[in-house]
Each structure stands twice: as structure tokens, then as C-alpha cells.
C-alpha positions as CSV (number, residue, x, y, z in Angstrom):
1,M,14.9,95.7,-91.6
2,R,16.9,97.8,-94.0
3,P,17.9,96.1,-97.3
4,G,21.5,94.9,-97.0
5,A,21.4,94.6,-93.2
6,R,24.1,92.2,-91.9
7,T,23.0,88.6,-91.3
8,D,25.9,86.2,-91.8
9,I,28.5,88.3,-93.6
10,G,31.9,87.6,-92.2
11,P,34.5,90.4,-91.3
12,P,36.6,91.6,-94.2
13,P,39.9,89.6,-94.3
14,R,41.8,92.7,-95.1
15,F,41.9,93.7,-91.4
16,I,40.4,90.9,-89.5
17,T,42.4,87.7,-89.2
18,S,41.7,84.3,-87.6
19,E,44.3,85.1,-84.9
20,P,44.1,88.1,-82.5
21,R,46.8,90.7,-83.2
22,L,48.0,94.1,-82.1
23,G,46.9,97.3,-83.8
24,F,48.0,100.9,-83.3
25,G,45.6,103.2,-81.4
26,A,46.4,106.7,-82.7
27,W,44.8,108.9,-80.1
28,A,48.1,109.6,-78.3
29,V,49.8,110.8,-81.5
30,G,47.2,113.5,-82.1
31,G,49.3,115.9,-80.0
32,E,46.6,116.8,-77.4
33,G,45.1,115.2,-74.3
34,W,48.2,113.1,-73.4
35,G,50.7,114.9,-71.2
36,A,52.5,118.2,-72.2
37,P,52.4,119.2,-75.9
38,D,55.5,117.9,-77.7
39,D,57.1,117.9,-81.1
40,E,55.5,116.1,-84.0
41,G,58.7,114.3,-84.9
42,P,58.7,111.6,-82.2
43,R,55.0,111.0,-82.7
44,R,55.4,110.5,-86.5
45,A,58.4,108.3,-85.8
46,A,56.2,106.2,-83.6
47,V,53.8,105.5,-86.5
48,E,56.7,104.7,-88.9
49,R,58.3,102.4,-86.3
50,A,55.0,100.6,-85.9
51,V,54.9,99.9,-89.6
52,E,58.5,98.7,-89.4
53,R,57.5,96.2,-86.7
54,G,54.7,94.8,-88.9
55,I,51.7,96.6,-87.6
56,T,49.1,96.9,-90.3
57,F,46.0,98.2,-88.5
58,F,45.8,101.9,-87.4
59,D,42.8,103.3,-85.6
60,T,42.1,107.0,-85.4
61,A,39.3,109.6,-85.2
62,P,38.6,113.2,-86.1
63,S,38.4,114.1,-82.4
64,Y,41.9,112.9,-81.6
65,G,43.9,116.1,-81.5
66,H,41.1,117.9,-83.4
67,G,42.2,116.1,-86.6
68,G,45.9,116.1,-85.7
69,S,46.0,112.3,-85.4
70,E,44.5,111.8,-88.8
71,T,46.8,114.4,-90.4
72,L,49.9,112.9,-88.9
73,L,48.8,109.3,-89.6
74,G,48.0,110.2,-93.2
75,A,51.5,111.7,-93.8
76,A,53.4,108.9,-92.0
77,I,51.8,106.0,-93.7
78,K,51.3,107.5,-97.2
79,P,54.3,105.4,-98.6
80,F,52.7,102.2,-97.2
81,R,49.0,103.0,-97.8
82,E,48.2,99.8,-99.6
83,R,50.0,97.7,-97.0
84,V,48.0,98.9,-94.0
85,A,44.4,99.3,-93.0
86,I,43.1,102.6,-91.6
87,A,40.0,102.9,-89.4
88,T,38.5,106.2,-88.4
89,K,35.2,107.3,-86.9
90,V,32.2,109.7,-87.2
91,G,31.3,111.6,-84.0
92,P,27.9,111.1,-82.4
93,L,26.9,114.7,-83.3
94,D,28.5,114.9,-86.7
95,D,27.1,114.6,-90.2
96,P,28.7,111.4,-91.5
97,R,29.3,112.5,-95.1
98,K,31.0,115.8,-94.1
99,S,32.9,114.1,-91.3
100,L,34.4,111.4,-93.6
101,E,35.2,113.9,-96.4
102,A,37.2,115.9,-93.9
103,S,38.9,112.8,-92.6
104,L,39.9,111.6,-96.1
105,R,41.5,115.0,-96.8
106,R,43.5,114.8,-93.6
107,L,44.4,111.1,-94.2
108,A,45.4,111.9,-97.8
109,S,43.4,108.8,-98.9
110,D,40.5,108.1,-101.2
111,Y,38.9,105.6,-98.7
112,V,39.2,104.1,-95.3
113,D,39.2,100.5,-94.6
114,L,36.8,100.8,-91.6
115,L,34.4,103.6,-90.8
116,Q,33.0,103.5,-87.3
117,L,30.3,105.4,-85.4
118,H,32.2,106.7,-82.4
119,E,29.3,106.5,-80.0
120,A,25.7,105.4,-80.2
121,L,23.8,108.5,-79.0
122,E,20.8,110.4,-80.3
123,R,20.1,109.7,-84.0
124,W,22.6,106.9,-84.0
125,E,20.5,104.6,-86.2
126,W,20.2,107.3,-88.9
127,Q,23.9,107.9,-88.7
128,L,24.6,104.2,-89.1
129,E,22.5,104.2,-92.3
130,Q,24.5,107.1,-93.6
131,L,27.7,105.2,-92.9
132,Y,26.3,102.3,-95.0
133,E,25.6,104.7,-97.9
134,L,29.2,105.9,-97.7
135,Q,30.4,102.3,-97.8
136,E,28.2,101.7,-100.9
137,K,29.9,104.7,-102.6
138,G,33.3,103.1,-102.0
139,K,34.5,105.7,-99.4
140,A,34.7,102.9,-96.7
141,L,35.3,99.2,-97.2
142,A,33.4,98.3,-94.1
143,I,31.5,99.9,-91.2
144,G,31.6,99.3,-87.5
145,L,30.2,100.6,-84.2
146,C,31.9,101.8,-81.0
147,N,30.9,102.4,-77.4
148,A,27.4,101.0,-77.6
149,T,25.3,98.6,-75.4
150,H,24.6,95.0,-76.4
151,L,21.1,96.0,-77.2
152,Q,22.3,98.7,-79.6
153,I,24.7,96.2,-81.2
154,S,21.9,93.8,-81.9
155,R,19.8,96.6,-83.4
156,A,22.7,97.8,-85.5
157,L,22.9,94.4,-87.1
158,E,19.3,94.9,-88.3
159,I,20.1,98.2,-89.9
160,A,23.4,97.8,-91.8
161,P,26.2,95.3,-92.6
162,V,28.2,96.1,-89.4
163,V,31.3,93.9,-89.2
164,T,33.1,95.2,-86.1
165,Y,32.5,96.5,-82.6
166,Q,35.0,98.5,-80.6
167,G,35.0,98.9,-76.8
168,P,37.3,99.3,-73.8
169,Y,38.8,96.2,-72.5
170,N,41.7,95.4,-70.1
171,L,42.2,93.2,-67.1
172,F,40.6,95.8,-64.9
173,D,37.7,96.9,-67.0
174,R,35.6,94.0,-68.1
175,D,32.1,95.2,-68.8
176,I,32.5,93.8,-72.3
177,E,32.6,90.3,-71.0
178,Q,29.0,90.4,-69.7
179,R,27.1,90.9,-72.9
180,A,28.9,92.6,-75.8
181,L,31.8,90.2,-76.3
182,P,29.7,87.1,-76.2
183,L,27.4,88.7,-78.8
184,C,30.3,89.5,-81.0
185,R,31.4,85.9,-80.9
186,E,27.9,84.7,-81.6
187,R,27.3,87.0,-84.5
188,G,30.8,86.8,-86.0
189,L,31.7,90.5,-85.4
190,G,35.3,91.4,-85.1
191,F,36.0,92.9,-81.7
192,L,38.5,95.8,-81.4
193,A,39.8,96.4,-77.8
194,Y,40.8,99.9,-76.9
195,R,42.5,101.0,-73.6
196,P,44.2,97.7,-73.1
197,L,46.7,99.4,-70.8
198,A,44.0,101.4,-68.9
199,S,45.3,104.7,-70.3
200,G,48.9,103.8,-69.3
201,L,48.2,102.7,-65.8
202,L,49.2,99.1,-66.6
203,A,52.7,100.2,-67.7
204,G,53.2,100.1,-63.9
205,K,55.0,103.5,-63.4
206,Y,52.5,105.0,-61.0
207,T,53.0,104.1,-57.4
208,A,50.8,107.0,-56.2
209,P,47.9,108.9,-57.7
210,P,49.4,111.0,-60.5
211,E,48.9,114.7,-61.0
212,F,48.1,115.2,-64.7
213,A,48.2,118.6,-66.5
214,A,44.8,120.3,-66.8
215,A,44.6,119.5,-70.5
216,D,45.4,115.8,-70.0
217,H,42.2,113.7,-70.4
218,R,43.5,111.3,-67.8
219,R,43.0,114.0,-65.1
220,G,39.3,113.1,-65.1
221,I,39.5,109.3,-65.1
222,Y,38.3,107.9,-61.8
223,W,40.8,105.1,-61.7
224,F,43.7,107.5,-61.3
225,K,42.5,108.6,-57.9
226,G,41.0,107.4,-54.6
227,A,40.0,103.9,-53.7
228,E,39.9,102.7,-57.3
229,F,43.5,103.7,-57.8
230,E,44.5,101.9,-54.6
231,R,42.8,98.7,-55.8
232,R,44.5,98.9,-59.2
233,R,47.9,99.6,-57.6
234,L,47.5,96.5,-55.5
235,V,46.8,94.4,-58.6
236,I,49.8,95.9,-60.4
237,E,52.1,95.0,-57.5
238,G,50.6,91.5,-57.5
239,L,51.2,91.2,-61.3
240,R,54.9,92.2,-61.1
241,P,56.2,88.7,-59.9
242,I,54.2,87.1,-62.7
243,A,55.7,89.4,-65.3
244,Q,59.2,89.0,-63.9
245,R,58.8,85.2,-63.9
246,L,57.9,85.4,-67.6
247,D,60.6,88.0,-68.3
248,M,58.0,90.3,-69.7
249,P,57.5,94.0,-69.1
250,L,54.2,94.6,-67.2
251,A,52.6,96.4,-70.2
252,R,53.3,93.5,-72.4
253,L,51.8,91.1,-69.9
254,A,48.6,93.2,-69.8
255,L,48.5,93.2,-73.6
256,A,49.0,89.5,-73.8
257,W,46.1,89.0,-71.4
258,V,43.7,90.8,-73.7
259,L,45.0,89.0,-76.7
260,A,44.3,85.7,-75.0
261,Q,40.6,86.4,-74.4
262,P,38.2,84.5,-76.7
263,G,36.6,86.8,-79.4
264,V,39.2,89.5,-79.4
265,S,40.3,90.4,-82.9
266,I,42.6,93.4,-82.6
267,V,44.1,95.0,-79.5
268,L,44.7,98.7,-80.0
269,A,47.8,99.8,-78.1
270,G,49.0,103.4,-78.3
271,A,52.5,104.9,-78.4
272,R,54.0,108.4,-78.6
273,N,57.5,107.6,-79.6
274,R,59.7,104.8,-81.0
275,E,60.7,103.5,-77.5
276,Q,57.0,103.0,-76.5
277,V,56.4,101.2,-79.8
278,D,59.3,98.9,-79.2
279,Q,58.0,98.2,-75.7
280,N,54.3,97.7,-76.6
281,F,54.6,96.0,-80.0
282,A,57.4,93.5,-79.4
283,A,56.4,89.9,-80.0
284,T,54.1,88.8,-77.2
285,R,54.1,85.2,-76.2
286,R,50.9,83.3,-75.7
287,L,49.9,83.1,-72.0
288,T,49.2,79.6,-70.6
289,P,45.9,78.8,-68.9
290,D,47.7,78.7,-65.5
291,T,49.2,82.2,-66.0
292,L,45.8,83.6,-67.1
293,S,44.2,82.0,-64.0
294,A,46.9,83.5,-61.8
295,I,46.3,87.0,-63.3
296,D,42.6,86.7,-62.8
297,A,43.1,85.6,-59.2
298,V,45.1,88.7,-58.4
299,V,42.4,90.9,-59.9
300,A,39.6,89.1,-58.1
301,E,41.3,89.5,-54.7
302,A,41.6,93.3,-55.1
303,F,38.0,93.7,-56.4
304,R,36.0,91.8,-53.9
305,P,32.3,92.6,-54.1
306,A,30.7,94.6,-51.3
307,R,27.7,93.6,-49.1
308,P,25.3,96.0,-47.5
309,T,24.8,96.8,-43.8
310,P,21.3,96.5,-42.3
311,Q,21.2,100.3,-42.1
312,L,21.8,100.6,-45.9
313,K,18.9,98.3,-46.7
314,E,16.6,100.5,-44.6
315,L,17.9,103.8,-46.1
316,A,17.8,102.6,-49.7
317,G,14.1,102.1,-49.7
318,S,13.5,105.8,-50.4
319,W,16.4,106.2,-52.9
320,A,16.1,106.5,-56.7
321,A,15.6,103.4,-58.8
322,R,19.2,103.0,-60.0
323,E,20.7,103.3,-56.5
324,R,18.1,100.9,-55.1
325,F,18.9,98.5,-57.9
326,I,22.6,98.4,-57.0
327,V,21.9,98.1,-53.3
328,E,19.6,95.2,-53.8
329,R,22.4,93.3,-55.5
330,L,25.2,93.9,-53.0
331,D,25.5,90.4,-51.7
332,G,29.3,90.0,-51.3
333,A,29.4,87.9,-54.5
334,T,27.9,89.8,-57.4
335,S,30.4,91.9,-59.4
336,A,30.0,95.6,-60.4
337,E,30.0,94.4,-64.0
338,T,27.2,92.0,-63.5
339,I,25.1,94.6,-61.7
340,A,25.7,97.1,-64.5
341,A,24.8,94.6,-67.2
342,E,21.6,93.5,-65.5
343,W,20.5,97.1,-65.3
344,T,21.3,97.7,-68.9
345,D,19.3,94.7,-70.0
346,R,16.2,96.7,-69.0
347,G,16.7,99.0,-72.0
348,D,16.8,102.2,-69.9
349,K,19.7,104.5,-69.6
350,P,22.7,102.1,-69.6
351,M,25.0,101.6,-66.6
352,I,28.7,100.6,-66.6
353,A,30.7,99.0,-63.8
354,A,32.5,102.3,-63.1
355,Q,29.3,103.9,-62.0
356,V,28.6,101.0,-59.6
357,K,32.1,101.2,-58.2
358,V,32.0,104.9,-57.5
359,F,28.7,104.6,-55.8
360,V,29.7,101.6,-53.7
361,D,32.9,103.4,-52.7
362,Q,30.8,106.2,-51.3
363,L,28.8,103.7,-49.3
364,L,32.0,102.1,-48.0
365,E,33.2,105.5,-46.9
366,Q,30.0,106.1,-45.0
367,G,30.1,102.8,-43.3
368,L,26.9,101.6,-45.2
369,A,28.6,98.7,-47.0
370,E,31.5,96.4,-46.2
371,V,33.9,94.1,-48.0
């Protein structure tokens, strides 16, 4: 174990509080990857409006707009720097020291409050050690990990004083509930939830699969097309009466759901203009247990697990190990998230629920599985 590895050190109080709260996810203000290119003015105004509304945590990365997000964020919050926390990242293929130095220049700051490894790929353990050295030099007040398996999170805690984990989480995408979020609760890690609105889908404005521009990253996301889009559309229609009864916009209901989940520390919502900030960052009431149960019931009805046909069991005997593993667990009761987590437990190449869903949809289309 590396000297200084985290054992029972609590998250820094500067940006992790006892109650979950909203933070600003700054990918969309980077100027690329979200819709048609637009002027910087509205995007900078979104950051300034977030500060006005009391948001004190801003999460960015060098890859957001090829540095554009960090540059805009640094300029917009410069007058408020000591009142807010900035989190940025180091890419999985980047040299940590060079990456952070470039980020600090763009952010016009001497330090960041949280420095995170963006993804745990090849050499990730070495990179994490480098992040720790940057923390020791005062360039980062704390370090964290993003987009890793629960096995990697556990290993990270043996290497460096990691205090946060960041992963995707919304009422559709719940891989985190299987292993990582319980581990964060057990070990005292702050959990940062990104994509709480499923890349804008939970704003409720898409009634048909949208056609995004070629440069829009959402063009390649599987839930904006096919059977998965239809399932999510049905959920959204089922959530509208709940939101109306509570007099809440659908997006705010979705954010409130994530905020209500045990172990969540910060929910990173994005915005590209002042109007979106006012919609997403308005005061969100605490949802009652009955409301949370009603939301979960709507989701469960649309995402019923599949079961195999006799023909599928016969065919799968000659398939690759991952496909056989999935087929063996299609019993009409086991969720895609559970199947993916059980495969990942093995320590091989990890699996996520999205991969299970895409594969099962292919089986359904071929008549080899049924719901």
C-alpha cells in the first residue's frame, strides 16, 4: 500500500456537505458537442447566473470543448474564486502534471479544489499516484476518480487518499446502485452524479427520436434511438402526471429523484443559458417516499426484464462467454444492471447495463427472447 493511502479520511468539507446538493456540470458550456455552435455570451451568463443562485461547485474537464469549458469557467468565476469550488480532470491518456498545468492556466487559478482521473484505463494506477503528488504540492486540494468499476474504486483507496467518485446516475441509468454507490457509502466517499437528466432527455421535450447534428455527442447515444428511446419515452409520459401533481417541471422532478438517493453528495446539472439555469437550479423540494416509489414503479413497468425462448438456450451454447453469461440470466426477473454487475465482479473486461440492453433488444427483434 502506498504511504498516505486513504483509510478513514473524510471528504473535504469545502465541497462535500452533509446534505446532497446541486452542482454545475460545465461540459455544455464548452461550446462543442451540444447542438449547433453558439455565442459565448449566453454560456458565460449561465455560469454567472448559477453563482447568483448559490451554486458553489463547478465540474469541468480539459476535454470539454477542447479546453473551452475551463477557459470560460475561469473567466466567469474569477471574481468569486474563493467562494466556489472547481473540479477538473486528467484524461486517461494524459500526463497528469502537464494536463493540470494547462488546466490551471485556462482556469486562471493556482489550484483546483478537486482533481479527478477522468477514466480508469491503462496505467490508471500510475496516474492516480501522480494526482496524489500534485495534491501534495498544493495544486489540488483533493483527488477523485471517475468512470471506474467498484473493483477499481477499492484498489484506488489502497493507492491514494481518494475522497470522491463520479459516475453517471439518473432514474433510467442505475448501474451505480449495484456496487459503486454502496461502496461509496461504506467507505465514506463523496459521490458526484453526472448525467442526472440523461443528456437532456428527462427535460421531456423529445416525443420522437431526435436528429442531432453530426458534431453533437448525443447523436451516438443509444437511448436516443430504437427500443430504448421508446421505453424511456413511455417512462417520461408516465412521470408527467407526477410532476404536474407536484407543480414541478419534469427536469426538476428528475433532479430531485437523484438528490433523494442515499449516498449522493452532488448532482451535476448542466445548462447553456440563464433560462436553463433557472429551470434546473431552482429550489427543489424533497420527494416523499410515496412519490419516490411511484417514480420507481413507472420505470420498472417500462423496463421489465426479458426471458429466453427454448430456441435461444439451444443457440447460445456455441456463443462467446459474455453472450452466454447474459442469456443464462434472462429469467424475466433479473435486471440488466444486475447482470452487468455480476459479470464485472469477475474482474474481466467490465460490462454495463447498456450493453446488456442492446444485446437483449437484438434477441427480442429476432424472436429469441420475450418480455
